[in-house]
C-alpha positions in Angstrom: -22.6 -11.9 -27.0 -23.7 -8.9 -24.9 -26.9 -10.7 -24.0 -25.0 -13.5 -22.4 -22.9 -11.2 -20.3 -23.6 -8.8 -17.4 -23.0 -5.1 -17.7 -20.6 -3.5 -15.1 -23.7 -2.1 -13.3 -25.5 -5.4 -13.2 -22.3 -7.3 -12.2 -21.7 -4.7 -9.4 -25.1 -5.2 -8.0 -24.8 -9.0 -8.1 -21.3 -9.1 -6.6 -21.9 -6.2 -4.1 -18.8 -4.4 -5.5 -19.0 -0.9 -6.7 -18.3 -0.1 -10.4 -15.3 2.0 -9.2 -13.9 -1.0 -7.3 -14.4 -3.2 -10.4 -12.5 -0.7 -12.6 -9.6 -0.7 -10.0 -9.6 -4.6 -9.9 -9.5 -4.6 -13.7 -6.5 -2.2 -13.7 -4.7 -4.5 -11.2 -5.5 -7.7 -13.2 -7.5 -9.0 -10.2 -10.9 -9.2 -11.9 -10.7 -8.6 -15.6 -13.9 -8.3 -17.7 -14.3 -10.9 -20.4 -15.2 -8.3 -22.9 -14.6 -4.5 -23.4 -16.6 -2.7 -26.1 -13.9 -1.3 -28.5 -16.0 1.8 -29.2 -17.5 2.7 -25.8 -15.0 1.1 -23.5 -17.9 -0.4 -21.5 -17.0 -3.5 -19.5 -18.9 -6.8 -19.5 -18.6 -9.7 -17.1 -19.6 -13.4 -17.3 -21.9 -14.8 -14.6 -19.2 -17.4 -13.9 -17.0 -14.5 -12.5 -19.4 -13.8 -9.7 -17.8 -16.5 -7.4 -14.4 -14.9 -7.8 -15.9 -11.4 -7.3 -17.6 -12.5 -4.1 -14.4 -14.0 -2.8 -12.7 -10.7 -3.5 -15.4 -8.9 -1.7 -15.2 -11.1 1.4 -11.4 -10.8 1.5 -11.6 -7.0 1.3 -14.0 -7.1 4.2 -11.2 -9.0 6.1 -9.0 -6.0 5.3 -6.7 -8.1 3.0 -4.5 -5.9 0.7 -5.3 -6.1 -3.0 -1.9 -7.6 -3.8 -2.5 -10.4 -1.4 -6.0 -11.0 -2.7 -4.5 -11.4 -6.2 -2.3 -14.1 -4.8 -5.1 -15.9 -3.0 -7.5 -15.8 -6.1 -4.7 -17.6 -8.2 -4.5 -20.5 -5.8 -6.4 -23.8 -5.6 -9.1 -23.9 -2.9 -7.0 -25.8 -0.3 -4.0 -23.5 -0.8 -6.2 -20.5 -0.8 -7.6 -21.5 2.6 -4.1 -21.9 4.0 -3.2 -18.5 2.6 -6.3 -16.9 4.3 -5.4 -18.6 7.6 -1.8 -17.3 7.4 -3.0 -13.8 6.6 -5.3 -13.8 9.6 -2.4 -15.0 11.9 -0.4 -12.1 10.6 -3.4 -9.7 11.3 -3.5 -10.9 14.9 0.2 -10.2 15.3 -0.2 -6.8 13.8 -3.2 -6.1 16.1 -1.0 -7.0 19.1 1.6 -4.5 17.8 -1.1 -1.8 17.4 -2.3 -2.6 20.9 1.2 -1.8 22.1 1.2 1.4 20.1 -2.2 2.4 21.5 -0.9 1.8 25.1 2.0 4.1 24.3 -0.2 6.8 22.9 -2.6 6.6 25.9 0.4 7.1 28.2 1.6 10.1 26.1 -1.8 11.8 26.1 -2.3 11.2 29.8 1.0 12.7 30.6 -0.1 15.9 28.7 -3.3 16.2 30.9 -2.6 18.0 34.2 -5.7 16.4 35.8 -4.0 13.0 35.3 -0.8 13.9 37.3 -0.3 14.5 41.0 0.5 18.2 41.4 2.7 17.6 44.5 4.7 14.8 42.9 7.4 16.6 40.8 8.9 14.7 37.9 12.6 14.0 38.4 14.9 15.6 35.7 15.7 13.1 33.0 18.8 12.5 30.8 19.9 10.2 28.1 22.5 7.5 28.5 23.4 6.6 24.9 25.7 5.1 22.3 26.1 5.3 18.5 27.7 2.9 16.1 28.0 2.8 12.3 29.5 0.0 10.2 30.3 -0.3 6.5 28.8 -3.8 6.3 30.1 -6.7 4.4 29.2 -5.7 0.7 29.2 -2.0 0.1 32.6 -0.5 -0.9 31.8 2.9 0.7 30.5 3.9 4.1 27.6 6.4 3.8 25.9 6.2 7.2 26.4 8.7 10.0 25.2 8.7 13.6 25.4 10.8 16.7 24.4 10.2 20.3 24.5 12.8 23.0 22.6 13.8 26.2 20.4 16.2 24.1 20.6 15.0 20.5 20.3 11.6 18.8 20.6 11.3 15.0 21.1 8.9 12.2 21.5 9.6 8.5 21.9 7.3 5.5 23.4 8.9 2.4 23.0 7.8 -1.2 24.5 8.6 -4.5 28.1 9.5 -5.4 28.3 12.0 -2.5 26.1 10.1 0.0 28.8 9.8 2.7 29.5 13.5 2.9 25.8 14.2 2.6 24.9 12.0 5.6 27.8 13.4 7.7 26.8 17.0 6.8 23.2 16.3 7.8 24.2 15.1 11.3 26.8 17.8 11.7 24.2 20.5 11.0 22.3 19.3 14.1 25.3 18.9 16.5 25.3 22.5 17.5 22.0 21.8 19.3 23.8 19.8 21.9 25.2 23.1 23.4 22.1 25.2 22.7 19.6 25.8 25.5 16.2 25.1 24.1 12.9 25.2 25.9 10.4 22.4 25.6 8.0 24.7 23.8 10.6 25.4 21.1 12.0 22.0 20.5 10.2 21.2 17.3 10.8 24.6 15.7 14.5 24.5 16.5 15.1 20.9 15.3 13.1 21.6 12.1 15.1 24.8 11.3 18.4 23.0 11.8 17.3 20.2 9.6 16.0 22.7 7.0 19.5 24.2 6.8 20.9 20.8 6.2 18.3 20.3 3.4 19.2 23.6 1.7 22.9 22.8 1.9 22.4 19.3 0.3 23.4 18.7 -3.3 20.7 19.3 -5.9 18.5 16.4 -7.0 20.2 16.5 -10.4 23.4 15.1 -8.7 21.5 12.0 -7.4 22.9 12.6 -4.0 21.2 13.1 -0.7 20.5 11.6 2.7 17.8 10.5 5.1 17.6 12.0 8.5 16.0 10.8 11.7 16.7 12.8 14.8 15.6 13.3 18.4 16.1 16.5 20.4 15.5 16.5 24.2 14.6 19.3 26.6 13.9 17.9 30.1 11.4 15.1 29.6 10.1 16.3 26.3 11.4 14.8 23.0 11.1 16.3 19.5 11.3 13.6 16.7 12.1 14.7 13.1 12.0 12.1 10.3 12.8 12.2 6.5 13.4 9.1 4.5 13.5 5.4 5.4 15.7 5.4 8.5 13.6 4.6 11.6 12.9 5.4 15.2 11.6 2.9 17.8 11.0 2.9 21.5 11.2 -0.1 23.8 9.0 0.0 26.8 6.7 -2.2 29.0 4.2 -2.7 26.2 6.9 -3.8 23.7 8.9 -2.4 20.8 6.9 0.4 19.1 7.9 1.9 15.8 7.6 5.8 15.8 8.2 6.6 12.1 6.8 5.8 8.7 9.0 5.1 5.7 9.0 7.7 3.0 9.5 5.2 0.1 7.7 4.2 -3.1 7.1 0.7 -1.9 5.7 1.8 1.4 3.2 4.0 -0.4 2.2 1.0 -2.5 1.8 -1.2 0.6 -0.3 1.6 2.2 -2.6 1.5 -0.9 -2.8 -2.3 -0.8 -1.1 -2.6 -4.1 1.9 -4.5 -2.7 2.2 -7.0 0.2 4.9 -6.4 2.8 6.6 -9.5 1.5 6.6 -8.2 -2.1 7.9 -4.9 -0.9 11.1 -6.5 0.5 12.1 -7.8 -3.0 10.7 -5.0 -5.1 13.2 -3.6 -7.6 12.5 0.0 -6.5 12.4 -0.7 -2.7 15.2 1.8 -2.1 13.4 4.7 -4.0 12.8 7.5 -1.6 9.8 9.9 -1.9 11.4 12.3 0.7 15.0 13.0 1.6 17.5 15.8 2.2 18.5 16.4 -1.4 18.4 20.2 -1.9 16.2 19.9 -5.0 12.8 19.0 -3.5 10.5 20.5 -0.9 11.5 20.0 2.7 8.7 17.9 4.2 9.7 16.1 7.4 7.4 14.3 9.8 7.4 16.0 13.2 6.1 14.9 16.6 6.5 15.6 20.2 6.9 12.8 22.8 7.1 12.7 26.6 9.9 10.4 27.8 9.8 8.4 31.0 12.6 6.6 32.9 13.1 3.0 31.7 12.4 3.6 28.0 15.0 2.7 25.5 15.0 4.5 22.1 16.5 3.1 18.9 17.3 5.2 15.8 18.7 3.1 12.9 19.2 3.1 9.1 17.7 0.5 6.8 20.9 -1.4 6.8 19.6 -2.9 10.1 15.9 -3.1 9.5 16.3 -4.4 6.0 17.8 -7.6 7.2 17.0 -8.0 10.9 13.4 -8.8 11.8 11.6 -6.7 14.4 11.5 -9.6 16.9 15.2 -10.0 16.8 15.7 -6.2 17.2 13.4 -6.3 20.2 15.2 -9.2 21.8 18.6 -7.5 21.3 17.4 -4.2 22.8 15.8 -6.0 25.7 18.7 -8.2 26.5 21.5 -5.6 26.3 22.7 -4.3 29.7 23.8 -0.9 28.3 23.4 1.1 25.1 26.9 0.3 24.0 26.2 -3.4 24.2 22.9 -2.9 22.4 24.4 -1.1 19.3 27.2 -3.7 19.2 24.7 -6.5 19.3 22.5 -4.9 16.6 25.5 -4.5 14.2 26.4 -8.1 14.9 22.9 -9.2 14.0 23.2 -7.3 10.7 26.5 -9.0 10.0 25.0 -12.4 10.7 22.3 -11.6 8.1 24.9 -10.8 5.5 25.1 -7.0 6.1 24.5 -6.1 2.4 24.2 -2.4 3.3 25.9 0.1 5.7 24.5 0.0 9.2 24.0 3.0 11.5 22.3 2.8 14.9 21.8 4.9 18.1 20.5 3.5 21.3 19.5 5.8 24.2 18.2 4.9 27.7 16.0 7.4 29.5 17.2 7.7 33.1 16.6 10.0 36.0 19.4 12.5 36.6 19.8 11.1 40.1 20.3 7.6 38.6 22.9 9.0 36.2 24.8 10.7 38.9 24.9 7.6 41.0 26.1 5.6 38.0 28.9 8.1 37.4 30.0 8.2 41.1 
């Protein structure tokens, strides 16, 4: 039988896939060898498998995730063609979103370069006009989300486990003292991180299966510090579109990043709520931290997964763009969650970046 089959090395050369890739595809059930030697464990492939292997290679060159490739390879040719076309349409949409993110990053970097700004054109002082709203939703018996919106601090937290509500509230309360603390732009990240670290230490131990996510923004002048742990999210709405600023710390997101799950599979995965990082008192404190430069006209959103889990990004963008005020925006977002069934608690904060002179005129 071995003489009729190709060794893994010969099959790799013929298919232009590496032996390492072939072993991974075997593990995933994507390209299974027809025979494995019971003594040596050596893999053998049939020549007829080359067509599938080449298709896998082409789809990988397109950048298609492994989980989606597995779906395509299981379809009839006409259905597979439609699936490839649908995938490419999705890629083009995602490229447009990355283009928006690139424009945002270019603006951020240019604002940090003194040669790109006019030395005699001082930047007007900025402030935040903001609103926060939490809602129990339509299914959960307990309310475990917490939110805060102030001129210096924005924060949302999503608790889980038996003491999730108090854990989320405690996480936000640990940061509220920063509203009254004078913090220089150069110290923003360190101050915000230390306040969140105290909240992490005070959280229940992992053995109690209780903890909280935390996503927070601290402002000093036009500089923003963003801290993120868990699967709550932060976005900014600006001229280039709605830009997501955070990355979920979940098991399913890590599997999507590795190409082992498609985004569609992630939404229904039985472990989609399993966090890899949180404030739980029993694990290492490992937040994502970044500094941003705000500008007038931007609108920031911090929200828990009770919103993003049921309301698509386009609807969130439309609600943010269409609301006249942050108070209307948070109300509209909670309404959208309710219209989608609101299976989870919802917490959101919306903040507009405005020049102080504009804020004073609005208050007059």
